[in-house]
N, C-alpha and C positions, 0 to 999 in steps of 0.2 A: 505492500501499501502505501503512493508519494506522501509526501507529505503536502499539509494541509496553506493550499494558496492563502496567502495573508490578508490579500484582501481581503476574510472578513473575518480574520480575526485584530488587525489591528486600521483597518481606514473604515470601514463601512462602521463601526460604532463613531467612531471619529469623526462621518458627516456632513453634522455639523456643527464641529470645533474647528473643521475645511475651512466653510462658507462661511461662517466667523472671522478668516485668518485672513480669507482673499478678500472679503472687506473692507479689509486696512489695509490690499492693497500686497500683501506679502508676495513676493514671487512663490515659484512653484517648488527654488530646491528649497527655499527657506519651510518648506509647508512638509516639504517629502524629510530635512532635516528632524522638524518636531516631529516626526512619525515614523522620527530611527528609519527608513528611508534610503535608498536610494535616486535619489532622479530617477531614471534609466525602468528601477519599478515603478512610479509613480505616472511614470510618463504610457509605461502598461499600460496600469492597469484603467487609466483612464483614456486608451484607445476598448480595453475591454470593459470596458459595468461607468453603460451612456450616463449611469446615475452620479457620479465621481466626476464624467464632466460634464455636464449641466450643473458643480457646485461648483469645479474653479470653472466654469463662461460667464461667471460673475461680471457686468454688462459694467465700463468703463465706466457709462454718467453716475452708477448705486454705490461707484467705490467712493467718486468727485464731491459726488453729495452725502456718506457716510464721511470722509474726508470734514467738507467744510461744515457740517452740524459740531463734529469733536472741537476742528477750531473754536466754530466761536460762542461751545461751553466753556472750552479753557478759559476762549477770555472772558466772558460773563461774569464765572468765579472767582478769575485774578480780579478783576476789579473794585467784585460785590469783595475780596478778600482784603483787598488793598485801602477800600476806604474806613469798612470798618477799624485795621491795622491805626489806619490816621483817625479820628474819629472817634471810637468807644472804647478799645483796648486797654487795656489795664498793663502797667508797670510786668504786671508775674503771667503775662496774658501773652506780654510782645517779647522777655521774658525764652517764655514756653516757645515762641517759633525763634527764634535766635536759634537756640537749642535743635528746632528738628532742622534748619537748617546746617547748623552744620554737620548735623550728624550723617548727613547725601553731601558733604564740599570732600571739595577730597583736595591737597597741600596746599596743589595753585590759588586756588577759593579761597582756603586758607587766610593764603596770603597777600592776596586780594583785601581781603576784606581786614585786619589790622592792621592793611595803607589806609581805607578808608575811615575804619576806630580816628589813625593815627593827625586825617588831616582835618574830620572833624573836634578832634580836642582841641587843636592848632589853631582852628577857625575860634576857635568860642574860647579861649585865653587870646588875640590877639585884640576880639569882640567887646573882653571886659573888664 
């Protein structure tokens, strides 16, 4: 008895995930990597299984619309958070936000933040 086709165990159960990845604009190569498949296998399955081909053929307009929506939602959330920090956040909340930012920052970013803080402190000294 031959080895079972990976399509049924690896690809078919994840068709909705694959569709979502394609809508995000991921290439076939990236999708294959996420499925732990070779691109050649994914291409072969696409030719052999119409349901996979349909999922991978997400219309370009749909991808662009999804990208636009994500961009506008991000901008809206960014502007809302920025406004909140400027007008309503407490010093404790601002400190917490700063800690969150530093958790994600690499060393170069941290050095930039340190220079910004030093420049602000110098400006305050000059103006006082």
